[in-house]
C-alpha positions as CSV (number, residue, x, y, z in Angstrom):
1,X,37.9,9.6,-44.7
2,X,36.6,7.3,-41.8
3,X,34.7,3.9,-43.4
4,X,33.5,1.7,-40.5
5,X,33.1,-2.0,-41.5
6,X,28.9,-1.4,-40.4
7,X,27.4,1.8,-39.7
8,X,24.3,1.0,-37.7
9,X,23.3,4.8,-37.2
10,X,22.8,4.8,-41.1
11,X,21.1,1.4,-41.1
12,X,18.7,2.2,-38.7
13,X,17.5,5.8,-39.3
14,X,15.1,5.1,-42.3
15,X,13.4,2.4,-40.4
16,X,13.9,4.1,-36.9
17,X,10.3,5.2,-36.6
18,X,8.8,1.5,-37.1
19,X,11.5,0.3,-34.7
20,X,10.1,2.7,-32.0
21,X,6.7,2.1,-32.3
22,X,7.4,-2.0,-32.1
23,X,9.3,-1.4,-28.9
24,X,7.0,1.3,-27.5
25,X,4.2,-1.8,-28.2
26,X,6.4,-4.1,-25.8
27,X,6.8,-1.3,-23.0
28,X,3.2,-1.2,-23.1
29,X,1.7,-4.3,-23.0
30,X,4.6,-5.1,-20.5
31,X,5.4,-8.7,-22.0
32,X,9.3,-8.5,-22.0
33,X,10.2,-12.3,-22.2
34,X,9.2,-14.7,-25.1
35,X,5.0,-14.2,-25.6
36,X,3.1,-13.5,-28.5
37,X,5.3,-11.7,-30.4
38,X,8.4,-13.7,-30.1
39,X,5.9,-16.4,-31.4
40,X,4.8,-14.3,-34.5
41,X,8.7,-13.4,-35.2
42,X,9.2,-17.0,-35.0
43,X,6.2,-17.7,-38.0
44,X,7.8,-14.8,-39.9
45,X,11.2,-16.6,-39.7
46,X,10.4,-20.0,-40.5
47,X,8.4,-18.6,-43.4
48,X,11.3,-16.5,-44.7
49,X,13.5,-19.7,-44.4
50,X,11.2,-22.5,-45.1
51,X,12.1,-24.0,-42.0
52,X,8.9,-26.1,-40.4
53,X,10.0,-24.7,-36.9
54,X,12.0,-21.7,-35.8
55,X,12.6,-21.0,-31.8
56,X,13.8,-17.7,-30.5
57,X,16.6,-18.0,-28.1
58,X,18.9,-15.8,-26.0
59,X,22.1,-15.7,-28.6
60,X,23.9,-17.5,-31.4
61,X,26.3,-19.4,-28.6
62,X,23.4,-21.0,-27.1
63,X,21.5,-21.6,-30.1
64,X,24.4,-24.4,-30.4
65,X,24.6,-25.6,-27.4
66,X,20.7,-26.2,-27.2
67,X,20.5,-27.8,-30.6
68,X,23.5,-30.0,-29.8
69,X,21.1,-30.7,-26.4
70,X,18.2,-31.5,-28.2
71,X,19.6,-33.6,-30.3
72,X,21.0,-35.9,-27.6
73,X,24.4,-35.0,-27.2
74,X,25.9,-35.5,-24.1
75,X,29.0,-35.4,-22.3
76,X,32.2,-36.8,-23.5
77,X,30.6,-37.3,-26.6
78,X,33.2,-35.7,-30.0
79,X,32.0,-32.8,-32.3
80,X,33.3,-32.3,-35.3
81,X,34.1,-28.7,-36.0
82,X,36.4,-26.6,-38.3
83,X,39.3,-24.9,-36.3
84,X,38.9,-21.6,-38.4
85,X,35.9,-20.1,-36.9
86,X,34.7,-17.8,-34.1
87,X,35.4,-19.3,-30.9
88,X,31.3,-20.2,-30.2
89,X,31.2,-22.8,-32.4
90,X,33.6,-25.0,-30.5
91,X,32.9,-23.1,-27.0
92,X,29.2,-24.5,-27.0
93,X,30.3,-27.8,-27.5
94,X,32.7,-27.9,-24.6
95,X,29.8,-26.2,-23.0
96,X,27.7,-29.2,-22.4
97,X,30.6,-31.0,-21.6
98,X,31.7,-32.6,-25.3
99,X,34.7,-32.6,-27.0
100,X,35.3,-30.4,-29.8
101,X,37.2,-32.4,-32.5
102,X,38.8,-29.9,-34.9
103,X,38.7,-30.5,-38.9
104,X,41.1,-28.0,-41.1
105,X,39.1,-25.5,-43.7
106,X,39.1,-25.7,-47.5
107,X,41.4,-23.2,-49.3
108,X,39.2,-21.7,-51.7
109,X,36.1,-21.5,-49.7
110,X,37.7,-21.0,-46.1
111,X,34.8,-23.7,-45.3
112,X,35.4,-26.9,-43.6
113,X,37.0,-29.3,-45.6
114,X,35.2,-32.6,-46.0
115,X,38.7,-34.4,-47.1
116,X,39.7,-33.4,-43.7
117,X,36.5,-34.5,-42.1
118,X,36.5,-37.8,-43.6
119,X,40.1,-38.2,-42.5
120,X,38.9,-38.0,-38.4
121,X,36.1,-40.5,-39.7
122,X,38.2,-43.2,-40.5
123,X,40.5,-43.1,-37.7
124,X,40.2,-45.6,-35.4
125,X,40.0,-43.7,-31.9
126,X,38.1,-43.3,-29.1
127,X,36.3,-39.8,-29.7
128,X,33.1,-41.4,-30.0
129,X,32.0,-38.7,-32.9
130,X,28.1,-38.3,-32.4
131,X,27.8,-35.0,-34.5
132,X,29.3,-32.2,-37.2
133,X,28.8,-29.1,-36.7
134,X,29.6,-26.9,-40.3
135,X,30.0,-23.3,-40.3
136,X,29.1,-21.1,-43.4
137,X,31.7,-18.9,-42.5
138,X,31.4,-15.2,-44.6
139,X,27.9,-15.7,-45.6
140,X,28.2,-18.8,-48.0
141,X,27.3,-22.2,-47.2
142,X,29.5,-25.3,-46.6
143,X,29.5,-28.3,-48.8
144,X,26.5,-29.8,-47.1
145,X,26.1,-32.4,-49.8
146,X,29.4,-33.4,-48.4
147,X,28.4,-33.3,-45.2
148,X,25.3,-35.0,-45.1
149,X,27.0,-37.9,-46.9
150,X,29.4,-38.3,-44.3
151,X,26.3,-37.6,-41.6
152,X,24.5,-40.7,-43.3
153,X,27.9,-42.9,-43.7
154,X,28.5,-42.5,-39.9
155,X,25.3,-41.8,-37.8
156,X,26.4,-38.1,-36.9
157,X,23.8,-35.7,-36.3
158,X,24.5,-32.1,-38.2
159,X,24.4,-28.9,-36.6
160,X,24.6,-25.7,-39.2
161,X,26.2,-22.7,-37.8
162,X,24.7,-20.5,-39.6
163,X,25.4,-17.4,-37.4
164,X,27.3,-15.3,-40.6
165,X,24.8,-16.8,-43.3
166,X,21.1,-16.1,-42.5
167,X,19.6,-15.4,-45.8
168,X,22.0,-17.7,-47.8
169,X,21.0,-20.3,-50.0
170,X,22.8,-23.9,-50.9
171,X,21.0,-25.5,-54.0
172,X,17.9,-23.3,-53.4
173,X,17.5,-23.9,-49.5
174,X,18.1,-21.7,-47.1
175,X,20.9,-22.2,-45.0
176,X,20.6,-23.5,-41.5
177,X,17.4,-25.6,-42.8
178,X,19.5,-28.5,-44.4
179,X,20.9,-30.5,-41.4
180,X,18.9,-31.9,-38.0
181,X,19.4,-28.1,-36.9
182,X,20.6,-24.9,-37.5
183,X,21.8,-22.0,-35.5
184,X,21.4,-18.3,-36.2
185,X,23.1,-15.5,-34.4
186,X,21.4,-12.0,-34.2
187,X,24.4,-10.1,-32.6
188,X,24.0,-6.5,-33.9
189,X,26.8,-6.7,-36.4
190,X,25.1,-9.5,-38.3
191,X,23.5,-8.8,-41.5
192,X,19.8,-9.4,-39.4
193,X,20.8,-8.1,-36.0
194,X,18.9,-7.5,-33.0
195,X,19.8,-4.4,-30.3
196,X,21.7,-6.6,-28.4
197,X,21.9,-10.5,-28.2
198,X,19.7,-12.7,-29.8
199,X,19.4,-16.1,-31.5
200,X,17.3,-18.7,-33.2
201,X,17.3,-22.7,-33.9
202,X,15.9,-24.1,-37.2
203,X,14.6,-27.5,-37.4
204,X,12.0,-29.9,-39.7
205,X,11.6,-32.3,-36.4
206,X,8.5,-31.5,-34.5
207,X,9.9,-33.3,-31.7
208,X,13.0,-31.5,-31.7
209,X,11.3,-28.1,-31.9
210,X,9.3,-29.4,-28.8
211,X,12.4,-30.3,-27.0
212,X,14.1,-27.1,-28.0
213,X,11.1,-25.0,-26.5
214,X,11.5,-26.6,-22.9
215,X,15.2,-26.8,-23.0
216,X,15.6,-23.0,-23.4
217,X,13.0,-21.9,-20.6
218,X,14.3,-23.7,-17.6
219,X,12.9,-27.2,-18.8
220,X,9.7,-26.6,-18.0
221,X,6.4,-26.6,-20.5
222,X,4.3,-25.4,-17.5
223,X,5.6,-22.8,-15.3
224,X,6.7,-24.4,-11.8
225,X,6.6,-27.8,-13.4
226,X,10.2,-29.0,-14.7
227,X,10.5,-31.8,-17.1
228,X,14.0,-31.8,-17.8
229,X,17.1,-30.1,-16.5
230,X,16.9,-26.6,-18.7
231,X,18.1,-23.7,-19.0
232,X,17.6,-20.1,-18.9
233,X,18.1,-19.1,-22.9
234,X,15.1,-17.5,-23.7
235,X,14.3,-14.8,-26.2
236,X,13.7,-11.1,-25.1
237,X,10.6,-9.7,-26.8
238,X,12.3,-6.4,-27.4
239,X,14.8,-7.9,-30.0
240,X,11.9,-10.1,-31.6
241,X,9.8,-7.2,-32.3
242,X,13.1,-5.6,-33.5
243,X,14.3,-8.1,-35.1
244,X,10.7,-8.7,-37.3
245,X,10.9,-5.1,-38.3
246,X,14.3,-5.4,-40.1
247,X,13.9,-8.9,-41.2
248,X,11.5,-6.8,-44.1
249,X,15.0,-5.5,-45.6
250,X,17.1,-8.4,-45.2
251,X,17.1,-9.3,-48.8
252,X,17.3,-5.6,-49.7
253,X,20.6,-5.2,-47.6
254,X,21.8,-8.8,-48.7
255,X,21.4,-7.7,-52.4
256,X,22.9,-4.1,-51.4
257,X,26.2,-6.5,-50.4
258,X,26.0,-8.3,-53.5
259,X,26.3,-5.4,-55.4
260,X,29.2,-4.1,-53.2
261,X,31.3,-7.0,-53.5
262,X,30.7,-7.4,-57.1
263,X,31.9,-3.9,-57.3
264,X,35.0,-4.8,-55.3
265,X,35.6,-8.0,-57.3
266,X,35.7,-6.2,-60.9
267,X,37.5,-3.4,-59.4
268,X,40.3,-5.4,-57.9
269,X,40.7,-7.7,-60.7
270,X,44.2,-7.9,-61.7
271,X,45.7,-6.7,-58.3
272,X,48.1,-9.7,-56.7
273,X,45.0,-10.3,-54.2
274,X,42.8,-13.2,-54.2
275,X,38.8,-12.1,-53.9
276,X,36.3,-14.3,-52.6
277,X,35.7,-17.5,-54.2
278,X,31.6,-18.7,-54.6
279,X,31.2,-22.2,-55.6
280,X,28.2,-22.8,-57.8
281,X,26.4,-24.6,-54.9
282,X,26.1,-21.8,-52.8
283,X,24.9,-18.0,-52.7
284,X,27.1,-15.4,-50.5
285,X,25.3,-12.7,-48.3
286,X,28.7,-11.1,-47.6
287,X,28.7,-11.2,-44.0
288,X,32.3,-10.4,-44.1
289,X,33.9,-9.8,-47.7
290,X,37.6,-11.2,-47.3
291,X,40.8,-10.7,-49.2
292,X,43.6,-13.2,-49.0
293,X,47.0,-11.4,-49.0
294,X,49.7,-13.6,-50.0
295,X,52.0,-12.1,-47.7
296,X,51.2,-11.1,-44.0
297,X,47.9,-9.3,-43.4
298,X,48.5,-7.5,-40.5
299,X,50.9,-4.9,-42.5
300,X,48.0,-4.6,-45.2
301,X,45.2,-4.1,-42.3
302,X,47.3,-1.8,-40.4
303,X,48.2,0.8,-43.8
304,X,43.8,0.0,-44.3
305,X,43.5,1.2,-40.9
306,X,45.5,3.9,-40.8
307,X,44.1,5.5,-43.7
308,X,40.7,5.3,-42.0
309,X,39.4,1.8,-43.6
310,X,37.8,-0.5,-40.8
311,X,39.7,-3.8,-42.0
312,X,39.9,-6.8,-39.8
313,X,41.0,-10.0,-39.3
314,X,38.9,-13.0,-39.1
315,X,40.3,-14.9,-37.4
316,X,44.0,-14.3,-36.4
317,X,44.2,-17.5,-34.5
318,X,42.6,-21.0,-35.2
319,X,40.6,-22.5,-32.2
320,X,43.0,-25.5,-32.1
321,X,45.8,-22.9,-30.8
322,X,43.9,-20.9,-28.4
323,X,45.0,-21.7,-24.7
324,X,41.1,-22.3,-23.7
325,X,41.7,-25.7,-26.1
326,X,45.1,-26.6,-25.2
327,X,43.4,-29.8,-22.9
328,X,42.4,-31.2,-26.5
329,X,45.7,-31.8,-27.1
330,X,46.4,-30.0,-30.7
331,X,49.7,-28.4,-31.8
332,X,50.7,-25.7,-34.9
333,X,51.0,-27.4,-37.7
334,X,48.1,-29.6,-36.9
335,X,45.7,-27.8,-39.4
336,X,47.7,-26.1,-42.1
337,X,44.9,-24.4,-44.5
338,X,43.8,-23.1,-41.3
339,X,46.7,-21.2,-40.0
340,X,48.0,-20.2,-43.4
341,X,44.3,-18.2,-43.5
342,X,44.7,-16.9,-40.3
343,X,47.9,-14.7,-41.7
344,X,46.3,-13.8,-44.7
345,X,43.0,-12.8,-45.0
346,X,41.2,-9.8,-43.8
347,X,38.2,-7.7,-44.6
348,X,37.2,-4.6,-46.3
349,X,34.0,-2.8,-45.2
350,X,30.4,-4.4,-46.8
351,X,28.0,-2.2,-45.5
352,X,25.2,-1.8,-47.3
353,X,24.9,1.8,-47.2
354,X,28.3,2.2,-48.4
355,X,28.5,5.1,-51.2
356,X,30.3,5.3,-54.3
357,X,32.6,7.9,-53.2
358,X,33.6,5.4,-50.1
359,X,33.9,2.5,-52.5
360,X,36.2,4.3,-55.0
361,X,38.4,5.2,-52.0
362,X,38.6,2.0,-50.7
363,X,39.7,0.3,-54.0
364,X,42.3,3.8,-54.6
365,X,43.8,2.6,-51.1
366,X,43.9,-1.3,-51.8
367,X,45.5,-0.6,-54.8
368,X,47.8,1.9,-53.6
369,X,49.4,-0.4,-51.0
370,X,49.6,-3.1,-53.4
371,X,51.5,-1.1,-56.1
372,X,53.3,0.8,-53.5
């Protein structure tokens, strides 16, 4: 049996006619970048999320970079982010000349550790920290009460990295709507995925929203009249209409992901592995379903893959140990929780289209490995 982490062909098949019609509409009117259909999608996202403004952009990495720029983060400013996340979180910081300042993670949620952040902020240093990016990893929200409390105390801007958590809720509010800005990725493998690269920024600040629209569009409000040094980070219209179709199905897909996660939790109870911990303050949309092995994750993952189960490690090397961030001066041992997680975490498929037969096979295979 071959079971992929996400089978987009199975996802798209039932809604193919809707998507084909939406794409045909773009081709017929030849409005391929921004325009009325992107604005319509932005309005629908704002309504769904509860944010006042939604600004479509080219991808999730650019969403982070533009949010930082719109909030006044400049070259040399320090921006705290977890070391246990995808490269783009810190890469976006570095791309505008700011300095990533890494923090460790919570042992149970794998999200940024409030204690680690506070330790950084109370140090006497020259990092000039101006912002913090909590990442809502794997589909559940970080401790935003703790983050926002520290942001008020130290006068920090907050940009939520909601790339993996669009649709999750923190105490009844959607991920990405609690900070100054929320950055969303619509990479094809996300719970709400485009047919290419696309991203979006959520904000409740009108002035920030207006600035973002200018920054994403070469720094101009009116063509050929440039107000600031902007970037070419506009959303393609085809991505907007595809996403607009898929948005109608997002909650149902996320509900199915939760059902699969609950099935795993129930059927792996008593097995010597750690299933996901979900704090009471957040819901979980299970962009990834992560197990924690208390020995090496590599042999476990290799075994699952040999059995045809698409298991992966997100992420095998924390950012503070990546060669590209060597200039920041971190070393092995600086963030022990992140380093341990990197060697112990692995995923099981969480595709909403998985059948009961496939789920039974996955659980049986995990138990065979653990009991073998």
